[in-house]
C-alpha positions in Angstrom: -70.6 -28.1 56.9 -73.7 -29.7 58.3 -77.0 -28.0 58.9 -76.6 -29.0 62.6 -73.5 -26.8 62.9 -75.3 -23.8 61.6 -78.3 -24.4 63.8 -76.2 -24.9 66.9 -74.3 -21.7 66.1 -77.4 -19.6 65.6 -78.8 -20.8 69.0 -75.5 -20.0 70.6 -75.7 -16.5 69.1 -79.2 -16.0 70.4 -78.1 -16.8 74.0 -75.0 -14.6 73.7 -77.0 -11.6 72.4 -79.3 -12.1 75.4 -76.2 -12.0 77.6 -76.7 -15.6 78.8 -73.1 -16.5 78.0 -73.0 -19.7 80.2 -75.9 -21.2 78.2 -74.2 -20.1 74.9 -70.8 -21.8 75.7 -71.7 -25.5 75.2 -73.6 -24.6 72.0 -70.6 -22.8 70.6 -68.4 -25.8 71.5 -70.7 -28.2 69.6 -70.9 -25.8 66.6 -67.1 -25.5 66.3 -66.8 -29.3 66.5 -69.5 -29.8 63.8 -67.9 -27.1 61.5 -64.4 -28.6 61.5 -62.8 -28.0 58.1 -65.6 -25.8 56.8 -65.4 -22.2 55.6 -67.4 -21.0 58.6 -65.0 -22.3 61.2 -63.1 -19.0 61.5 -66.3 -17.1 62.3 -67.4 -19.7 64.8 -64.0 -19.6 66.6 -64.0 -15.8 66.6 -67.5 -15.5 68.1 -66.8 -18.2 70.7 -63.7 -16.2 71.7 -66.1 -13.2 72.4 -68.3 -15.4 74.5 -65.2 -16.7 76.4 -64.1 -13.1 77.2 -67.5 -12.4 78.6 -67.1 -15.4 80.9 -63.5 -14.3 81.8 -62.0 -17.4 80.1 -59.3 -15.4 78.6 -56.8 -18.2 77.8 -59.5 -20.1 75.8 -60.4 -16.9 74.0 -56.7 -16.4 73.0 -56.5 -20.0 71.7 -59.6 -19.6 69.6 -58.4 -16.3 68.1 -55.0 -17.8 67.2 -56.7 -20.7 65.5 -59.0 -18.3 63.6 -56.0 -16.2 62.5 -54.3 -19.3 61.2 -57.3 -19.6 58.8 -57.3 -15.9 58.0 -54.4 -13.8 59.2 -56.2 -10.5 58.4 -59.5 -11.2 60.3 -60.0 -7.8 62.1 -62.5 -9.2 64.7 -60.2 -12.1 65.6 -57.2 -9.6 65.9 -59.3 -7.3 68.2 -60.5 -10.1 70.4 -57.0 -11.6 70.6 -55.8 -8.1 71.8 -58.6 -8.0 74.5 -57.6 -11.5 75.7 -54.0 -10.5 76.0 -54.8 -7.3 77.8 -56.9 -9.2 80.4 -54.1 -11.7 80.8 -51.8 -8.7 81.7 -49.7 -9.2 78.6 -49.8 -5.5 77.8 -47.0 -5.2 75.2 -48.4 -8.0 73.2 -51.9 -6.6 73.5 -50.7 -3.2 72.2 -49.2 -4.9 69.1 -52.4 -6.8 68.6 -54.6 -3.7 68.8 -52.4 -2.0 66.2 -52.7 -5.1 64.0 -56.5 -5.0 64.3 -56.4 -1.3 63.3 -54.2 -2.0 60.3 -56.6 -4.8 59.3 -59.5 -2.4 59.2 -61.2 -2.9 62.5 -64.0 -0.3 62.6 -64.1 0.5 66.3 -62.1 3.2 68.1 -59.0 1.6 69.6 -57.3 4.8 70.9 -58.4 4.3 74.5 -57.2 0.7 74.6 -53.9 1.7 73.2 -53.5 4.4 75.9 -54.4 1.8 78.5 -51.7 -0.5 77.2 -49.2 2.3 77.3 -50.1 3.3 80.8 -49.9 -0.3 82.1 -46.5 -0.8 80.5 -45.2 2.5 82.0 -46.5 1.4 85.4 -44.9 -2.0 85.2 -41.6 -0.4 84.1 -41.7 1.9 87.2 -42.0 -1.1 89.5 -45.1 0.4 91.2 -46.5 -1.7 93.9 -50.0 -1.1 95.4 -50.8 -1.4 99.1 -54.5 -1.4 99.8 -55.9 0.9 102.4 -59.5 1.6 103.8 -61.0 4.5 101.9 -63.9 6.9 102.0 -66.8 6.3 99.7 -66.3 6.7 95.9 -68.4 8.5 93.3 -71.1 6.2 91.9 -69.8 3.4 89.7 -72.1 1.0 88.0 -71.0 -2.6 87.9 -72.7 -4.9 85.4 -72.9 -8.6 86.4 -72.9 -10.3 83.1 -73.0 -14.0 84.1 -72.7 -16.2 87.2 -69.6 -18.4 87.4 -70.1 -21.6 85.5 -69.9 -24.8 87.5 -66.9 -26.9 86.9 -67.7 -29.8 84.6 -66.0 -33.2 84.7 -64.6 -34.4 81.3 -67.0 -37.1 80.0 -65.6 -40.4 78.9 -67.3 -40.0 75.5 -68.8 -37.1 73.7 -72.4 -36.8 74.7 -75.0 -36.0 71.9 -76.2 -32.4 71.8 -78.9 -31.7 74.3 -81.8 -29.5 73.2 -81.9 -26.2 74.9 -85.4 -24.6 75.3 -86.3 -20.9 75.1 -85.2 -18.7 78.1 -87.8 -18.2 80.8 -88.5 -14.7 82.2 -86.6 -15.7 85.3 -83.6 -16.7 83.3 -83.7 -13.4 81.4 -83.4 -11.4 84.6 -80.1 -9.5 84.7 -78.3 -7.8 87.6 -76.5 -4.5 88.1 -75.3 -2.7 91.2 -73.9 0.7 92.2 -72.9 2.5 95.4 -72.7 6.0 96.8 -71.4 7.3 100.2 -73.8 5.5 102.5 -75.9 3.3 100.1 -75.6 0.2 97.9 -78.3 -0.3 95.2 -78.9 -3.7 93.6 -80.9 -3.5 90.4 -82.8 -6.5 88.9 -83.8 -5.8 85.2 -87.2 -7.4 85.0 -90.4 -5.8 83.5 -93.8 -5.0 84.9 -93.6 -6.7 88.3 -95.9 -5.8 91.2 -95.0 -5.6 94.8 -96.6 -9.0 95.7 -94.4 -10.6 93.0 -91.2 -9.4 94.7 -89.8 -10.8 98.0 -86.6 -9.5 99.6 -85.0 -10.5 102.9 -81.8 -9.6 104.7 -79.9 -11.6 107.3 -78.0 -8.8 109.1 -75.6 -11.0 111.2 -74.2 -12.7 108.0 -74.9 -9.8 105.6 -76.8 -12.1 103.3 -79.3 -10.6 100.9 -81.9 -12.8 99.2 -84.4 -11.8 96.5 -87.1 -13.8 94.8 -89.1 -12.6 91.7 -92.2 -14.4 90.5 -93.3 -14.3 86.8 -96.9 -15.4 86.4 -96.8 -15.0 82.7 -94.7 -18.2 82.3 -94.7 -19.5 85.9 -90.9 -19.0 86.3 -88.9 -17.6 89.2 -85.7 -15.7 89.8 -84.1 -16.6 93.1 -80.7 -15.2 94.1 -78.7 -14.7 97.3 -75.7 -12.4 97.7 -73.1 -12.6 100.5 -72.6 -8.9 100.7 -69.1 -7.3 100.8 -69.7 -5.7 104.2 -72.4 -5.2 106.9 -75.6 -3.3 106.0 -78.2 -2.0 108.5 -81.9 -1.6 108.6 -84.5 -3.1 106.2 -83.9 -3.0 102.5 -86.0 -0.4 100.6 -87.7 -1.6 97.4 -88.4 0.6 94.4 -90.4 -0.7 91.5 -90.5 0.7 87.9 -91.9 -0.8 84.7 -88.5 -2.0 83.8 -86.6 -2.9 87.0 -86.6 -3.7 90.7 -84.2 -1.6 92.9 -83.1 -2.9 96.3 -81.6 -0.1 98.3 -79.3 -1.0 101.3 -77.8 1.3 103.9 -74.1 0.6 104.5 -73.0 -0.1 108.1 -69.9 2.1 107.5 -69.4 4.8 104.9 -66.6 3.5 102.8 -66.1 2.1 99.3 -66.9 -1.6 98.6 -64.5 -3.4 96.3 -67.3 -5.6 95.0 -70.9 -6.4 95.7 -70.1 -9.8 97.2 -67.2 -10.9 99.5 -64.9 -13.8 99.0 -65.4 -16.4 101.7 -67.7 -16.2 104.7 -65.7 -13.7 106.9 -66.8 -10.1 106.7 -63.9 -7.6 106.2 -62.7 -5.4 109.1 -63.6 -1.8 108.3 -62.6 1.7 109.5 -65.7 3.6 110.4 -66.0 7.0 108.7 -68.2 9.6 110.4 -71.5 9.7 108.5 -71.7 13.5 108.4 -68.2 13.8 107.0 -68.9 11.1 104.4 -72.1 12.8 103.3 -70.4 16.2 103.0 -67.9 15.0 100.4 -67.4 12.0 98.1 -63.9 11.0 97.2 -62.3 8.3 95.0 -60.4 5.4 96.6 -56.9 6.1 97.9 -53.8 4.0 97.9 -50.2 4.3 98.8 -47.9 3.6 95.8 -44.3 2.6 96.6 -41.7 3.5 94.0 -37.9 3.4 94.2 -36.8 6.0 96.8 -40.3 7.6 96.7 -43.4 7.1 98.8 -46.3 9.3 97.8 -50.0 9.5 98.4 -52.1 9.2 95.2 -55.8 9.7 94.6 -56.7 7.8 91.4 -60.1 7.3 89.9 -61.1 3.6 90.2 -62.4 1.7 87.2 -63.2 -2.0 86.9 -60.1 -3.8 85.6 -58.3 -7.1 85.7 -55.0 -5.5 86.4 -53.2 -6.1 89.7 -51.8 -2.6 89.7 -53.5 0.8 90.2 -54.2 2.8 87.1 -54.4 6.6 86.9 -56.6 7.1 83.9 -57.0 10.8 84.8 -53.3 11.4 83.8 -53.9 9.5 80.5 -57.0 11.5 79.7 -55.3 14.8 80.7 -52.4 14.1 78.5 -54.7 13.3 75.5 -56.6 16.5 76.1 -53.4 18.6 76.4 -52.1 17.1 73.1 -55.5 18.0 71.5 -55.4 21.6 72.7 -51.7 22.0 71.5 -52.5 20.7 68.1 -52.1 23.7 65.6 -54.7 23.8 62.8 -53.8 25.1 59.4 -55.6 26.8 56.6 -59.4 27.1 56.9 -59.3 25.1 60.1 -57.1 27.8 61.7 -59.5 30.5 60.5 -62.4 28.7 62.0 -60.6 28.2 65.3 -59.7 32.0 65.4 -63.3 32.9 64.6 -64.6 30.6 67.3 -62.2 31.8 70.0 -63.1 35.5 69.3 -66.9 34.8 69.0 -67.0 32.6 72.1 -65.8 35.4 74.4 -67.6 38.3 72.8 -70.6 40.3 73.9 -73.9 40.4 71.9 -73.0 43.5 69.8 -69.6 42.1 68.9 -71.2 38.8 67.8 -73.8 40.6 65.6 -71.0 42.7 64.0 -68.9 39.6 63.2 -71.8 37.7 61.7 -73.2 40.5 59.5 -69.8 41.7 58.3 -68.6 38.2 57.4 -71.8 37.1 55.7 -72.6 40.3 53.7 -69.1 40.7 52.6 -68.8 37.2 51.2 -66.3 36.3 53.8 -63.8 39.1 53.0 -64.5 41.3 56.0 -64.6 40.3 59.7 -65.4 43.3 62.0 -66.2 43.5 65.7 -67.4 47.1 65.7 -71.2 46.9 65.7 -71.7 50.8 65.5 -69.8 50.7 62.2 -71.3 47.5 60.8 -75.0 48.1 61.5 -75.1 51.1 59.1 -72.8 49.7 56.4 -73.8 47.7 53.3 -70.8 45.5 52.4 -72.6 44.1 49.4 -72.1 47.4 47.5 -68.3 47.4 48.2 -67.7 43.8 47.1 -64.7 43.5 44.8 -64.2 40.5 42.6 -60.8 38.8 42.1 -58.9 39.7 39.0 -60.5 38.3 35.8 -63.9 37.9 37.5 -66.9 40.1 38.2 -69.4 40.4 41.0 -72.9 39.3 40.1 -75.9 40.2 42.4 -79.1 38.2 42.4 -81.9 40.0 40.7 -79.6 42.0 38.4 -79.5 41.3 34.6 
């Protein structure tokens, strides 16, 4: 393997760790090409798959993982990333098998939640559930992390171009975005440090619901400029809140209902059902949908989480089932004793707790009493009896 391959890979890793996945992608491509036939190729393919998943290029990630597993069939990271790619491609049964393979290969992360997700998705597919969207009231706050902007489509060059040097990231390029919403507000957060008010410019075009922000960084002369075609109408001037670590842009919704995303698809604004402001402020609910099943039409109220699935998921049911199984699990031996002690102690008054602690400790674990009137005057150390063939020894005695 050439030194160029290692250098390209390290630079790609730096960009990926800084969450600049678009800049990392071409460097990973060059590193994989330069490392062909080397012992490091499997690692390069596996890490490029992780970068591709972040860019939502799931088919490419799956291809890289399959190639890495041809080199090492027990590569736990390649198995895990292959499972993620399959899940995001809605191939849930295959994903479940891949997650189990990763677990068997020694993957160190907790895969139980992903396995439950696969099971829930397969059950929903088997039931033939079909989701019909409906306008909803505002949901509880959900943070959506915007990891990278869509990469521009590139034309395939006639010949491979030589690697182009990539300079260090500017402060403007390092700026990251997040957003969240509550009943009547949407907040866009720009993660940038130590900005003053005169270095932040925000404007809103109400008729087109277009928000524009410009951040200036005097330290290196760079800028961050971004426009969002908002999902729905907002009203009034944006409020700006500055902290040492971020810039918050707070927008008032034109109608109190849940946005599906920060930005809309296309230029047309969606038609909305206006929810009375007072009613929306009084209670916050999760999105609702009508789920059609064979011979059954029912209203469901499922918690909404970011997902690539085309079907609605009720993770509350999954979590409730897991919690119930946990509660029904019957401990044995010392674990059972500890659980009994905890259940009695947890619901007891102060005197009962004192009695339990003193009797248990001073008797060497042979007595557990809840009667404080009896315990407070009693010295269990004098009544200790040793097992057959042994004797009680008290500290300080010869």
